[in-house]
C-alpha positions, 0 to 999 in steps of 0.5 A, a space after each residue: 583094927 591095927 594101925 597097919 589095917 588102917 594105913 592099908 586101907 587108907 593107901 589102896 583108897 588114896 590109890 584108887 582115887 589117883 587111878 579114877 584121876 589118871 583114867 579121866 587124864 587118859 580120856 584126856 590124852 586120848 581125844 587129843 591124839 591124833 587118829 581115831 584108834 587113839 581116841 577109842 583107846 583112850 576113851 575105853 581104857 579111861 572109862 573102865 580105869 574109871 569104873 575099876 577105880 570106883 568099884 575097888 573103894 566101894 565093893 570092899 575087895 580083898 587087899 591083894 585084889 585092890 591093889 593089883 587092880 589100881 596098880 594095873 590101872 595106873 600102869 596101863 594109864 601111865 602108858 598110854 598117855 606116854 605113847 599117846 603123847 609120844 605119837 602126838 609130839 
């Protein structure tokens, strides 16, 4: 296994852990936002992100698939948190 492959695997695993953390924060952002739609959206998005983040590390998907899933979860979580906190603030 080359150094590139080791770094790639390590970065994917760390970003997947970050995606799980951001998904948990998105659940909190949804629960603390006003309105039922934000609560439901935050919980659904957060649970989906947690499941996908854990699956990305456990299932050992191919590198491009893992990168796509993890980055999509991060972007969706950040967009939701930004919108939820904008509405709440």
